[in-house]
C-alpha positions in Angstrom: -25.1 14.9 260.3 -21.5 15.5 260.7 -19.2 13.5 258.7 -16.2 12.2 260.7 -12.7 11.0 259.7 -13.7 7.6 260.5 -16.5 7.8 257.8 -14.3 9.2 255.2 -11.6 6.3 255.8 -14.5 3.7 255.6 -15.7 5.0 252.3 -12.0 5.0 250.8 -11.4 1.5 252.4 -14.3 0.4 249.8 -12.3 1.7 246.8 -10.0 -1.4 245.7 -6.9 -0.7 243.8 -6.3 -2.6 240.5 -3.5 -4.6 242.1 -5.3 -5.3 245.3 -5.7 -3.3 248.6 -7.0 0.1 249.1 -5.8 3.7 249.6 -6.2 2.8 253.3 -4.5 -0.6 253.5 -1.7 0.2 251.2 -1.1 3.4 253.4 -1.5 6.0 250.4 -3.7 8.3 252.3 -2.1 11.6 253.8 -3.4 15.0 255.2 -6.9 14.1 255.8 -8.9 17.1 257.1 -12.5 18.2 257.7 -13.5 21.9 258.0 -17.2 22.9 258.1 -18.1 20.2 255.5 -15.1 20.9 253.3 -12.8 17.8 253.0 -9.2 17.7 251.6 -6.8 14.8 251.5 -3.8 13.7 249.6 -3.1 10.4 247.7 0.5 9.6 247.9 1.8 7.1 245.3 5.0 5.0 245.8 6.4 6.3 242.5 5.7 9.1 239.9 5.1 6.5 237.4 2.2 4.8 239.4 0.9 8.3 240.1 0.6 9.1 236.4 -1.8 6.2 236.0 -4.1 7.1 239.3 -6.1 10.0 238.1 -9.2 7.8 237.7 -8.8 6.5 241.3 -8.4 10.1 242.5 -11.6 11.0 241.0 -13.4 8.1 242.3 -11.9 8.8 245.7 -13.6 12.4 245.5 -16.9 11.0 244.3 -16.9 8.4 247.2 -16.3 11.0 249.8 -18.8 13.5 248.3 -21.5 11.0 248.5 -21.4 11.0 252.4 -23.9 13.2 254.3 -22.7 16.6 255.4 -19.8 16.8 252.7 -20.0 20.1 250.9 -16.8 19.9 248.8 -13.9 17.4 248.3 -10.3 18.2 247.2 -8.0 15.1 246.7 -4.4 15.9 245.5 -2.3 13.3 244.0 1.5 13.1 244.6 4.3 10.5 244.7 7.2 9.7 246.9 10.2 11.7 245.8 12.6 9.7 243.6 15.5 8.3 245.5 18.6 10.3 244.9 20.7 9.2 242.0 24.5 8.8 242.0 26.3 11.9 240.9 26.8 11.9 237.2 30.4 11.3 235.9 32.1 14.7 235.2 32.2 15.4 231.6 35.2 17.1 230.1 34.8 19.1 226.9 37.7 19.9 224.8 41.3 18.0 224.4 42.8 16.5 221.6 40.4 15.0 219.0 40.1 11.3 218.7 40.8 9.2 215.8 37.6 8.5 213.7 36.7 6.1 210.9 35.4 8.6 208.7 33.4 11.8 208.5 30.8 12.2 211.5 27.2 12.5 210.9 25.3 12.1 214.1 22.7 9.4 214.0 19.2 10.6 213.1 20.4 13.7 211.6 19.5 14.2 208.0 21.3 17.3 207.0 24.2 19.4 208.6 24.0 23.1 207.4 26.8 25.6 208.3 26.2 29.2 208.6 29.4 31.1 208.2 31.0 34.6 207.4 34.3 35.8 206.6 34.4 38.3 209.4 32.7 38.9 212.8 30.0 41.6 213.2 27.7 40.8 210.2 24.9 39.1 212.2 25.8 35.7 211.4 24.8 34.3 215.0 21.5 36.4 214.8 20.6 34.9 211.4 21.5 31.1 212.7 19.3 31.7 215.6 16.4 33.0 213.8 16.7 30.7 210.9 16.7 27.6 213.3 13.4 29.1 214.8 11.9 30.0 211.6 12.4 26.3 210.2 11.2 24.9 213.6 8.0 26.9 212.9 7.8 25.4 209.6 7.4 22.0 211.0 11.0 21.0 210.7 13.0 19.0 213.6 15.9 21.5 214.1 19.1 21.4 215.9 21.5 24.5 216.7 25.2 23.8 217.3 27.2 27.0 218.5 30.5 26.4 217.0 31.9 29.8 218.0 34.0 28.3 220.9 35.6 31.5 221.8 32.6 33.8 221.6 29.5 31.5 222.1 26.5 33.7 221.9 23.6 31.3 221.3 22.7 30.6 225.0 21.7 34.3 225.4 20.1 34.4 222.0 18.1 31.5 222.5 17.3 32.2 226.2 18.7 29.0 227.4 20.9 28.2 230.3 22.0 25.3 232.6 24.7 22.7 232.1 23.6 19.7 229.7 23.4 16.5 231.4 25.6 13.6 230.8 24.4 10.5 232.6 27.6 8.3 231.7 30.2 11.0 231.2 30.2 10.3 227.6 26.9 11.0 225.9 25.7 14.7 226.3 22.0 15.5 226.6 21.3 18.8 224.6 19.0 21.8 225.8 15.9 22.9 224.0 14.4 26.3 223.5 11.9 27.7 221.0 11.3 24.3 219.6 15.1 23.8 218.8 17.6 21.5 220.4 20.6 23.4 221.4 24.3 22.6 222.2 27.0 25.5 223.0 30.2 25.4 224.7 28.6 28.6 226.3 26.4 26.0 228.5 29.8 24.3 229.9 31.6 27.5 231.0 30.6 30.7 233.0 29.1 33.4 230.8 31.9 36.0 231.5 34.7 33.2 231.3 37.1 33.2 228.4 37.8 29.9 226.5 41.8 30.0 226.1 42.3 26.8 223.9 45.0 26.1 221.3 43.6 24.7 217.8 43.6 21.0 218.9 41.3 21.7 221.8 38.8 23.5 219.6 38.8 20.5 217.2 38.2 17.9 220.1 35.4 20.1 221.4 33.7 20.4 218.0 34.1 16.5 217.4 32.5 16.0 221.0 29.7 18.4 220.3 29.0 16.7 216.9 29.5 13.0 217.8 28.6 13.0 221.5 25.4 15.0 221.8 22.2 13.1 221.9 20.8 15.2 219.0 17.9 12.7 218.3 15.9 12.8 214.9 16.5 16.1 213.1 15.5 17.3 209.6 18.4 19.6 209.9 21.4 20.7 212.2 22.6 24.3 211.9 26.1 25.0 212.6 26.7 28.6 213.6 30.5 28.8 212.8 32.9 31.5 214.1 34.0 34.3 211.7 37.0 33.6 209.6 38.4 30.6 207.9 40.3 28.8 210.8 40.5 25.4 212.8 36.8 25.0 213.4 35.6 25.6 209.7 38.4 23.4 208.6 37.3 20.5 211.2 33.6 20.8 210.2 34.2 20.7 206.4 36.6 17.8 206.5 35.6 15.8 209.5 31.7 15.8 209.1 29.1 14.9 206.6 28.3 18.6 205.8 25.6 19.1 203.7 26.5 22.7 202.5 27.1 26.2 203.7 25.1 29.6 203.8 27.5 32.7 203.9 26.2 35.8 205.6 27.5 39.1 204.9 26.6 43.0 204.9 26.7 44.9 201.6 29.8 47.0 202.1 32.9 46.2 200.2 35.0 45.3 203.4 32.6 42.8 204.5 32.4 41.4 200.9 36.1 41.1 200.9 36.2 38.7 203.7 32.8 37.0 202.5 34.7 36.1 199.4 37.5 34.5 201.5 34.9 32.4 203.3 33.4 31.3 199.9 36.9 30.4 198.6 37.4 28.3 201.7 34.2 26.3 201.3 35.1 25.9 197.4 38.7 24.6 198.4 37.3 22.4 201.0 34.6 21.1 198.4 31.6 22.1 200.5 28.6 23.4 198.4 27.5 27.0 199.2 23.8 26.7 199.1 23.1 30.6 199.1 23.9 34.0 200.6 22.1 36.1 202.8 22.7 39.9 203.0 22.2 41.1 206.5 21.9 44.9 207.6 20.9 45.4 203.9 18.9 48.5 204.6 17.4 50.7 207.5 13.8 51.7 207.5 13.3 54.9 209.1 10.7 54.8 211.9 9.6 58.6 211.4 9.3 58.7 207.5 9.2 55.2 206.3 11.9 55.7 204.0 14.6 53.1 203.1 18.2 54.0 203.7 21.2 51.8 202.3 23.6 52.6 205.1 26.3 49.9 204.0 25.7 50.2 200.4 23.5 48.5 198.0 23.6 45.3 196.0 26.7 43.9 196.7 25.8 40.6 198.1 23.3 40.2 195.3 25.8 40.9 192.7 28.2 38.3 194.4 25.5 35.8 194.4 25.0 36.2 190.7 28.8 36.1 190.0 28.7 32.6 191.7 25.4 31.2 190.4 24.1 30.6 193.8 20.7 31.8 195.1 20.5 35.2 197.2 18.4 33.7 200.1 17.1 36.9 201.5 18.1 40.6 202.3 17.4 41.4 205.9 17.3 44.9 207.3 18.8 46.6 210.3 16.2 46.3 213.0 16.2 47.3 216.5 13.5 44.8 217.4 15.6 42.0 216.0 18.6 43.2 218.5 16.2 43.7 221.7 14.8 40.2 221.1 18.1 38.7 220.8 19.4 40.0 223.9 16.3 39.1 225.7 16.5 35.5 224.6 13.3 35.2 222.4 14.4 35.4 218.6 12.4 37.6 216.5 11.5 34.8 214.2 9.5 33.2 217.1 7.0 36.0 216.7 4.9 37.3 213.8 6.5 40.8 213.2 7.6 41.8 209.6 11.2 40.6 210.6 9.7 37.1 211.6 8.0 36.9 208.2 11.2 37.8 206.4 12.9 34.9 208.4 10.0 32.6 207.4 10.5 33.3 203.7 14.0 32.2 203.9 13.2 29.1 205.7 10.3 28.4 203.3 12.8 28.6 200.4 15.2 26.3 202.1 12.4 23.8 202.6 11.1 24.1 199.0 14.9 23.6 197.8 15.3 20.5 199.8 18.1 22.2 201.7 16.5 22.0 205.2 
């Protein structure tokens, strides 16, 4: 016996919806086809919210049709009307002069704000920031990453995130997410190859917005990737936010340490605790012989940490895979390589010390 469309409609008519009526009487049945005993149809709900509750009914509809003579297979798909187009979101302007504030900013729900700084560029501070954020997230911490390097934002590329953050009301900014980390960067707001040509007040205004207007949610720690040097962004962050402390990144050679000491002095002047130092590009492991080579010198950052009485949080080698992973948008800490384990050890130390 061959099943007809009328037989199928009659079977579905007997299935009553929880709020009355049937798939047929409520006009939810679409694209019903029969081909050599194979039946397919679509159930179209009025809204995505209703569709999310209709899986039991979809299975019941398949069973009701499968019980008919001559039916060999049944496929019922569940869909919903597309949401009505929303009004365009108000435009969001980032930058401009900072607004007056009652006191230091601490975003609601954020437990700690941890700055990662350096006295000079090129020491791998942004790489350390991204991988440390991912490593902390793998430790089960709720982590945010704010790219405060306004002139040279690199976190969108390193974290593999793209797209413009939403702002439903033109005031609150909805951040992006990648590798278990909540992200915000000026790089999301401008084209990748577009220069940000701003004076100091606009930098301070942008940082104030990214701290106070972003919906960071509940975070154990917000890591702020600072620009190199000791300028407006550092001054604003240290004086206008409730900063828990700072980590300073340096390479071992004397030139880098000279600038790192300036960053350390800046944090001391601004009464920001330095929680520890990280020595990056500490050594190179030869892929052929396995020997370690101290290209930039040895022990300089460890000696500085000892002089200051702060922890040396870790010593990280020069590593090709770290560079490749960062360029590809998947930080090395997201994997399980020896470099990922090195970042995991730094993250564990921060968690144990109550710093993250």
